[in-house]
N, CA, C and O atoms as a DFTB+ gen file, in Angstrom:
404 C
 N C O
     1  1      22.534     -37.346      96.243
     2  2      21.214     -36.874      96.702
     3  2      20.382     -38.002      97.266
     4  3      20.292     -39.043      96.615
     5  1      19.778     -37.878      98.408
     6  2      19.079     -39.028      98.888
     7  2      17.489     -38.843      98.450
     8  3      16.814     -37.818      98.553
     9  1      17.145     -39.959      98.002
    10  2      15.681     -39.859      97.419
    11  2      14.627     -40.454      98.415
    12  3      13.484     -40.784      98.099
    13  1      15.169     -40.541      99.634
    14  2      14.204     -40.982     100.661
    15  2      12.959     -40.062     100.853
    16  3      12.995     -38.925     100.383
    17  1      11.915     -40.486     101.493
    18  2      10.775     -39.660     101.706
    19  2      11.104     -38.429     102.489
    20  3      11.718     -38.533     103.551
    21  1      10.716     -37.239     102.007
    22  2      11.005     -36.002     102.650
    23  2      12.448     -35.332     102.342
    24  3      12.690     -34.176     102.687
    25  1      13.319     -36.090     101.716
    26  2      14.671     -35.702     101.526
    27  2      14.684     -34.570     100.473
    28  3      15.616     -33.766     100.516
    29  1      13.798     -34.453      99.605
    30  2      13.826     -33.438      98.543
    31  2      13.124     -32.107      98.981
    32  3      13.071     -31.148      98.211
    33  1      12.584     -32.075     100.247
    34  2      11.885     -30.907     100.584
    35  2      12.894     -29.647     101.015
    36  3      12.510     -28.478     101.060
    37  1      14.188     -30.067     101.309
    38  2      15.113     -29.095     101.558
    39  2      15.829     -28.559     100.473
    40  3      16.535     -27.563     100.631
    41  1      15.708     -29.168      99.300
    42  2      16.231     -28.741      98.088
    43  2      15.685     -27.491      97.548
    44  3      14.500     -27.445      97.216
    45  1      16.505     -26.413      97.427
    46  2      16.101     -25.131      97.087
    47  2      16.502     -24.832      95.563
    48  3      16.418     -23.657      95.207
    49  1      16.853     -25.618      94.797
    50  2      17.336     -25.282      93.473
    51  2      18.660     -24.773      93.235
    52  3      19.004     -24.397      92.114
    53  1      19.455     -24.743      94.288
    54  2      20.778     -24.225      94.188
    55  2      21.678     -25.216      93.392
    56  3      21.501     -26.427      93.528
    57  1      22.588     -24.751      92.610
    58  2      23.561     -25.634      91.845
    59  2      24.916     -25.416      92.294
    60  3      25.372     -24.300      92.544
    61  1      25.571     -26.535      92.396
    62  2      27.039     -26.447      92.795
    63  2      27.886     -25.927      91.671
    64  3      27.549     -26.189      90.516
    65  1      28.935     -25.228      91.908
    66  2      30.006     -24.913      90.910
    67  2      30.522     -26.183      90.345
    68  3      30.512     -27.252      90.954
    69  1      31.023     -25.981      89.008
    70  2      31.549     -27.174      88.306
    71  2      32.779     -27.730      89.055
    72  3      32.801     -28.934      89.313
    73  1      33.733     -26.987      89.395
    74  2      34.966     -27.359      89.998
    75  2      35.851     -28.135      89.129
    76  3      35.568     -28.443      87.971
    77  1      37.037     -28.464      89.795
    78  2      38.044     -29.017      89.010
    79  2      37.737     -30.372      88.407
    80  3      38.178     -30.607      87.282
    81  1      37.025     -31.283      89.044
    82  2      36.646     -32.565      88.582
    83  2      35.643     -32.400      87.396
    84  3      35.700     -33.153      86.424
    85  1      34.837     -31.522      87.486
    86  2      34.024     -31.343      86.300
    87  2      34.696     -30.905      85.048
    88  3      34.363     -31.271      83.921
    89  1      35.665     -30.097      85.332
    90  2      36.485     -29.600      84.097
    91  2      37.416     -30.720      83.558
    92  3      37.692     -30.772      82.360
    93  1      37.904     -31.630      84.475
    94  2      38.647     -32.708      84.080
    95  2      37.817     -33.661      83.324
    96  3      38.299     -34.220      82.339
    97  1      36.597     -33.895      83.707
    98  2      35.729     -34.813      82.943
    99  2      35.192     -34.288      81.589
   100  3      34.856     -35.065      80.696
   101  1      35.119     -32.845      81.459
   102  2      34.780     -32.305      80.160
   103  2      36.010     -31.977      79.183
   104  3      35.857     -31.528      78.046
   105  1      37.224     -32.253      79.762
   106  2      38.412     -31.947      79.045
   107  2      38.486     -32.767      77.620
   108  3      38.736     -32.194      76.559
   109  1      38.247     -34.123      77.724
   110  2      38.418     -34.880      76.498
   111  2      37.311     -34.334      75.401
   112  3      37.610     -34.256      74.210
   113  1      36.129     -33.995      75.853
   114  2      35.116     -33.587      74.983
   115  2      35.485     -32.272      74.404
   116  3      35.288     -32.063      73.207
   117  1      36.044     -31.312      75.233
   118  2      36.383     -29.998      74.821
   119  2      37.618     -30.078      73.812
   120  3      37.673     -29.341      72.828
   121  1      38.478     -30.894      74.074
   122  2      39.642     -31.048      73.166
   123  2      39.175     -31.661      71.784
   124  3      39.666     -31.290      70.718
   125  1      38.268     -32.553      71.873
   126  2      37.723     -33.188      70.608
   127  2      36.975     -32.075      69.800
   128  3      37.110     -31.964      68.582
   129  1      36.185     -31.265      70.549
   130  2      35.447     -30.241      69.903
   131  2      36.250     -29.155      69.196
   132  3      35.945     -28.672      68.105
   133  1      37.328     -28.815      69.944
   134  2      38.254     -27.768      69.336
   135  2      39.000     -28.448      68.206
   136  3      39.138     -27.835      67.148
   137  1      39.451     -29.570      68.339
   138  2      40.319     -30.248      67.276
   139  2      39.491     -30.505      66.018
   140  3      40.034     -30.388      64.919
   141  1      38.300     -30.824      66.113
   142  2      37.500     -31.325      64.867
   143  2      36.336     -30.294      64.501
   144  3      35.631     -30.524      63.519
   145  1      36.136     -29.180      65.273
   146  2      35.100     -28.315      64.882
   147  2      35.626     -26.981      64.835
   148  3      35.489     -26.336      63.795
   149  1      36.252     -26.448      65.902
   150  2      36.608     -25.012      65.948
   151  2      37.882     -24.744      65.064
   152  3      37.926     -23.818      64.255
   153  1      38.892     -25.607      65.276
   154  2      40.119     -25.343      64.501
   155  2      39.797     -25.417      63.037
   156  3      40.179     -24.465      62.358
   157  1      39.117     -26.453      62.405
   158  2      38.941     -26.423      61.114
   159  2      38.199     -25.323      60.576
   160  3      38.465     -24.883      59.458
   161  1      37.177     -24.788      61.376
   162  2      36.328     -23.678      61.000
   163  2      37.325     -22.364      60.979
   164  3      37.242     -21.541      60.067
   165  1      38.128     -22.252      61.891
   166  2      39.047     -21.136      61.814
   167  2      40.068     -21.147      60.688
   168  3      40.504     -20.105      60.200
   169  1      40.464     -22.461      60.260
   170  2      41.342     -22.560      59.166
   171  2      40.578     -22.039      57.919
   172  3      41.099     -21.238      57.142
   173  1      39.310     -22.531      57.760
   174  2      38.536     -22.148      56.564
   175  2      38.285     -20.689      56.517
   176  3      38.203     -20.113      55.432
   177  1      38.150     -20.020      57.727
   178  2      37.868     -18.614      57.687
   179  2      39.079     -17.852      57.198
   180  3      38.971     -16.913      56.409
   181  1      40.238     -18.277      57.683
   182  2      41.483     -17.662      57.257
   183  2      41.694     -17.865      55.702
   184  3      42.027     -16.936      54.966
   185  1      41.481     -19.097      55.285
   186  2      41.659     -19.438      53.828
   187  2      40.676     -18.694      52.939
   188  3      40.945     -18.436      51.765
   189  1      39.512     -18.348      53.529
   190  2      38.576     -17.574      52.694
   191  2      38.901     -16.210      52.335
   192  3      38.304     -15.668      51.404
   193  1      39.836     -15.586      53.024
   194  2      40.307     -14.384      52.771
   195  2      41.597     -14.292      51.945
   196  3      42.019     -13.209      51.540
   197  1      42.241     -15.518      51.696
   198  2      43.380     -15.576      50.937
   199  2      43.311     -15.661      49.472
   200  3      42.196     -15.820      48.976
   201  1      44.295     -15.582      48.740
   202  2      44.352     -15.697      47.333
   203  2      45.000     -16.913      46.909
   204  3      45.566     -17.617      47.746
   205  1      44.970     -17.250      45.595
   206  2      45.693     -18.362      45.040
   207  2      46.594     -17.926      43.988
   208  3      46.243     -17.033      43.217
   209  1      47.788     -18.517      43.894
   210  2      48.788     -18.165      42.923
   211  2      48.491     -19.075      41.550
   212  3      47.501     -19.804      41.494
   213  1      49.272     -18.982      40.649
   214  2      49.015     -19.595      39.298
   215  2      48.965     -21.176      39.538
   216  3      48.262     -21.879      38.813
   217  1      49.696     -21.691      40.531
   218  2      49.675     -23.145      40.657
   219  2      48.590     -23.477      41.641
   220  3      48.519     -24.667      41.947
   221  1      47.783     -22.704      42.163
   222  2      46.802     -22.985      43.011
   223  2      47.131     -23.037      44.527
   224  3      46.285     -23.404      45.342
   225  1      48.411     -22.651      44.888
   226  2      48.871     -22.587      46.201
   227  2      48.187     -21.396      46.908
   228  3      47.802     -20.439      46.236
   229  1      48.034     -21.431      48.197
   230  2      47.446     -20.364      49.052
   231  2      48.496     -19.361      49.242
   232  3      49.622     -19.645      49.651
   233  1      48.088     -18.135      48.924
   234  2      48.856     -16.940      49.139
   235  2      48.245     -16.085      50.240
   236  3      47.131     -15.593      50.061
   237  1      48.868     -15.898      51.288
   238  2      48.272     -15.212      52.500
   239  2      48.337     -13.703      52.344
   240  3      49.125     -12.968      52.940
   241  1      47.421     -13.337      51.479
   242  2      47.268     -11.835      51.257
   243  2      45.760     -11.486      51.377
   244  3      44.933     -11.978      50.611
   245  1      45.428     -10.603      52.384
   246  2      44.105     -10.317      52.803
   247  2      43.355      -9.664      51.615
   248  3      43.870      -8.698      51.051
   249  1      42.162     -10.154      51.218
   250  2      41.274      -9.439      50.297
   251  2      39.919      -9.956      50.368
   252  3      39.657     -11.010      50.946
   253  1      39.018      -9.201      49.765
   254  2      37.551      -9.451      49.832
   255  2      37.105      -9.951      48.488
   256  3      35.898      -9.982      48.250
   257  1      37.977     -10.345      47.588
   258  2      37.548     -10.754      46.159
   259  2      36.627     -12.047      46.258
   260  3      35.626     -12.179      45.554
   261  1      37.057     -13.018      47.219
   262  2      36.207     -14.235      47.250
   263  2      34.811     -13.940      47.596
   264  3      33.865     -14.504      47.047
   265  1      34.688     -13.001      48.563
   266  2      33.247     -12.651      48.952
   267  2      32.549     -11.926      47.978
   268  3      31.323     -12.040      47.940
   269  1      33.170     -11.151      47.132
   270  2      32.520     -10.385      46.092
   271  2      31.962     -11.329      44.970
   272  3      30.942     -11.054      44.337
   273  1      32.673     -12.408      44.782
   274  2      32.287     -13.436      43.737
   275  2      31.056     -14.194      44.034
   276  3      30.446     -14.836      43.179
   277  1      30.684     -14.093      45.370
   278  2      29.503     -14.933      45.825
   279  2      28.160     -14.450      44.998
   280  3      27.204     -15.188      44.758
   281  1      28.267     -13.157      44.635
   282  2      27.024     -12.617      43.964
   283  2      27.138     -12.677      42.454
   284  3      26.358     -12.036      41.750
   285  1      28.170     -13.493      41.905
   286  2      28.319     -13.693      40.506
   287  2      27.025     -14.602      40.123
   288  3      26.594     -15.486      40.863
   289  1      26.493     -14.275      38.923
   290  2      25.232     -14.970      38.500
   291  2      25.373     -16.564      38.564
   292  3      24.420     -17.254      38.924
   293  1      26.603     -17.118      38.199
   294  2      26.693     -18.517      38.203
   295  2      26.579     -19.086      39.663
   296  3      26.029     -20.162      39.896
   297  1      27.097     -18.347      40.556
   298  2      27.052     -18.926      41.993
   299  2      25.705     -18.778      42.514
   300  3      25.252     -19.626      43.283
   301  1      25.036     -17.773      42.154
   302  2      23.631     -17.551      42.647
   303  2      22.721     -18.641      42.058
   304  3      21.841     -19.170      42.737
   305  1      22.955     -18.958      40.790
   306  2      22.195     -20.114      40.148
   307  2      22.424     -21.414      40.895
   308  3      21.454     -22.121      41.170
   309  1      23.673     -21.772      41.243
   310  2      24.188     -23.006      41.927
   311  2      23.475     -22.985      43.292
   312  3      22.859     -23.975      43.688
   313  1      23.562     -21.859      44.002
   314  2      22.881     -21.733      45.355
   315  2      21.466     -22.042      45.213
   316  3      20.995     -22.859      46.004
   317  1      20.794     -21.576      44.426
   318  2      19.358     -21.719      44.283
   319  2      19.016     -23.123      43.832
   320  3      18.034     -23.681      44.322
   321  1      19.741     -23.703      42.959
   322  2      19.623     -25.133      42.667
   323  2      19.872     -26.034      43.808
   324  3      19.152     -27.016      43.988
   325  1      20.835     -25.754      44.570
   326  2      21.084     -26.597      45.782
   327  2      20.029     -26.349      46.791
   328  3      19.737     -27.337      47.463
   329  1      19.359     -25.197      47.061
   330  2      18.401     -25.015      47.958
   331  2      17.114     -25.767      47.403
   332  3      16.336     -26.281      48.207
   333  1      16.902     -25.830      46.127
   334  2      15.726     -26.583      45.626
   335  2      15.909     -28.050      45.819
   336  3      14.964     -28.758      46.167
   337  1      17.182     -28.552      45.587
   338  2      17.363     -30.023      45.841
   339  2      17.108     -30.382      47.389
   340  3      16.516     -31.403      47.740
   341  1      17.601     -29.465      48.228
   342  2      17.451     -29.677      49.648
   343  2      16.007     -29.748      50.055
   344  3      15.595     -30.591      50.851
   345  1      15.225     -28.806      49.466
   346  2      13.778     -28.826      49.747
   347  2      13.089     -30.088      49.274
   348  3      12.252     -30.683      49.952
   349  1      13.524     -30.492      47.972
   350  2      12.807     -31.782      47.438
   351  2      13.238     -33.004      48.291
   352  3      12.438     -33.919      48.483
   353  1      14.543     -33.032      48.827
   354  2      14.842     -34.126      49.561
   355  2      14.251     -34.089      50.957
   356  3      14.019     -35.153      51.530
   357  1      14.004     -32.970      51.514
   358  2      13.305     -32.841      52.809
   359  2      11.848     -33.344      52.625
   360  3      11.329     -34.082      53.463
   361  1      11.203     -32.926      51.512
   362  2       9.937     -33.241      51.280
   363  2       9.764     -34.802      51.142
   364  3       8.824     -35.410      51.655
   365  1      10.710     -35.355      50.439
   366  2      10.656     -36.916      50.129
   367  2      10.944     -37.565      51.406
   368  3      10.287     -38.577      51.650
   369  1      11.895     -37.134      52.357
   370  2      12.169     -37.778      53.468
   371  2      10.948     -37.669      54.535
   372  3      10.626     -38.600      55.274
   373  1      10.373     -36.514      54.510
   374  2       9.155     -36.528      55.527
   375  2       8.023     -37.321      54.897
   376  3       7.306     -38.013      55.620
   377  1       7.826     -37.257      53.587
   378  2       6.746     -38.017      52.932
   379  2       6.857     -39.602      53.188
   380  3       5.884     -40.319      53.424
   381  1       8.115     -40.015      53.110
   382  2       8.440     -41.441      53.305
   383  2       8.501     -41.821      54.766
   384  3       7.983     -42.865      55.161
   385  1       9.140     -40.968      55.587
   386  2       9.402     -41.276      56.942
   387  2       8.197     -41.129      57.858
   388  3       8.059     -41.833      58.858
   389  1       7.293     -40.155      57.472
   390  2       6.234     -39.889      58.583
   391  2       5.332     -41.003      58.663
   392  3       5.008     -41.420      59.775
   393  1       4.810     -41.629      57.433
   394  2       3.987     -42.784      57.754
   395  2       4.664     -44.014      58.431
   396  3       4.061     -44.807      59.153
   397  1       5.926     -44.077      58.128
   398  2       6.636     -45.265      58.863
   399  2       6.704     -45.034      60.330
   400  3       6.611     -45.970      61.124
   401  1       6.877     -43.704      60.728
   402  2       7.022     -43.396      62.076
   403  2       5.834     -43.575      62.810
   404  3       5.813     -43.341      64.018
């Protein structure tokens, strides 16, 4: 794009398509994203529906029992305590960091 005087007057806000070169430049980032974000999330999703045997090995048998246990009182207590700690940490960080900023 030419930034000489008057050169931006013919610009009408059109965007060019990404094209092959754009996809080639994005390929390493997309591979990194898939390898370290999408694939592990999918693995965790699959494991969340599995069971464990007596030795703790994963048994690929679909069930909802893991999601039913979320509402067990001990897990609710742990969740509320974790949220409280997160709130306190946020307040401390804002309280300490705001004056410094």
